[in-house]
Structure formats: C-alpha cells, structure tokens
C-alpha angles and dihedrals in degrees: 000000000000114000118243092199124108118245096265093043092049091049091050091051092050090048090052091053091048089051090051091053091048092050092054093046091054092072108113126209107232091205092069118114118238109282093013114132118226116229113227124197097214093178092056091048092048090051089056093057113093115188127186087259093062100030114018094186105034105036116149101193120081129182114194123232123227089253137009115253137203128212118214128186140190137172137155087273092061097053110123098350142076123261118246117251114277133193091261092058089084090074118096114280128205128193120258109257111245101225121160089260091053091050091052092052096040096109094053091042094057091087096045113090123211107226107180147327123223138174106187139067091241094052090050091056090044087055095044092052092054105047133079116261117245092247089062098045121108122256116283092022122136138193116206118192109187136163112269111273094027118098120209095253134104090233094065112109091238093053107034095088095039141074142205143257111218144170128197119207131184111255097222093056098039106039090108094046106042096078092055092044091051093047092051090046091054092046091051090049099049091039091052093229098130096082112069093196090053094052094043094049093048090078093048102056130283110005122222121260116286117257093207117097101166151327131235138196117197127193115209131175094263107015149026122232125199118190138184115204121211132203093228138027126206117260127224091263096039092195093165097052092247093141092065090051092048090049089051089057090051093050092049090049092050100042109025101031106030094029100230123141110255095243097044117119114217104182117128140116107340091349131112135193120250097282137180123211128170116236090240092053090049088071092056094068109195094012094063119116116219132200112221127193 
C-alpha cells in the first residue's frame, strides 16, 4: 500500500513504531542471573503490535498527542436534526464545556454536530479512515477540528482575541488537491508544527503556549476554504512581536502544508492569497486590514 503521509509525517510514524518496539524490548526478566543476557524474540514481539495502519479497529499501540482534539461537522442535511450513528461514534465522548463563550454562541452551535474527541495518533487515523473526504462532501458543509474544550465560534474565550489564516481555492481546479491539503492541515495542527516559535523552543526547555486553536475546511458551491484559527492576533502597536510569530504560521501553512512557493501569488477568479484577518476586523467588512504571505 502506498503511504499517503508527507515525508516528515511518515518519518514520525516510523519513529513511533520503532519506539514501541524498543519499549517492549526493555522488559527485563527478574529471574536472570547477574551478567546473564536475556534473549528477546523481536519478530514475535513485532507481530504482536497492531497499529492503526494494520488494524484500524483493534490496534493496541497508542501514541499521545500534545493536546486532545474534537471534530465537529455541519451541512445543510444536519440543520435542525441529529446525525445518524457513524463508525466513529464508538470512541469516547465528553460533554461540551458550558463556558460563557459557549453560551453566547449556543444558537449558532445548534446546527453543528460534535462527532468525536481523540487524544492519540492512532485514534486520529481511526477517525480519518471513517469519515467522508472534503471533496465528497455536499455544498455548504464544514469540518471543524478544534482543541478539546474550544468550540468553533468567535465567542469562545480561546478565540475571541484571535484571528484566522485562510485560503480560498476554486473547486473545479482543486477537487483533486483539497483532500491532501486538508489532511496535511490537520496533521500540522495536531502535531503542533504550525507555530515556528513553539517548535524551536521545544528543544530549549518548556515551549510557550500554542497559538493554534483549530482548523476548518469549508465546501462552497464554487470554492473550498481552509482556515487556521489562532488564539491571538497582532495589535496595531505589536509591542510583543506577535505579528512575526503570526506571519511565521502563515508562511508554514503556505509552503510546508499547502505546498506553494513562498513568493507565489495565487489570486485569480474565486481565489485568494494566504491571508490573515483578526476576528474583530472581520466585522469591519471593507475597513479590515489583512496580512498576506
């Protein structure tokens, strides 16, 4: 089977499997005499490991993510009614926290269905293998992948001071690309690789808090839109250097996730550049100031 993972993601998966083998081989037999070497049947141990790649429903190896995540979904078919049970509904479910932000967005959230929460690499792939790809979703449908405890609404406490990077792409020209773009966007989100400062600081002690709260793919009659929501947005003064960090997220999104050269201009009929806009500026319509990479 040909892997659908990008180079870094494939390498990470292989490293996780190697770590799992190493963990099992670390078990020591207490009955050994001092200096006696324990014989380990690595082939037998390897055969006992079932990952989501070999057994999507009965895997026995789990590798935790930095944060738990929740997938939400809506489409015209979900308006005003409950979704039927799906294969992913067997995963553990937790109630939506009723924060002030959640209460404020409750009316809009009535039509958005919470699909599943997960906190491991294996559960993510189990989810991914059981949901419809964006290219096959109906018009006006949306997937929202947000950190557990954050709802996909501006009113949520984690989102209200932030903004979003987004790109809009014509459907006809990108039907064969949107599924891969959405997969890589989700992998970058759950792997916490969007934020350059976060990845650089991880090797130098405790990293700062992640700016990413969630990612969205939206299917519209004539275009697809992919967005990355951030916890903060730079101010006019930008005294804390937040703008540079936000721009770093946008460049990573454009070049490493979507696969475009940094200097490439994408604008055209129905298309946009990779653009950042704060949620507060989104309400200003034509007066809003965008950051473009």
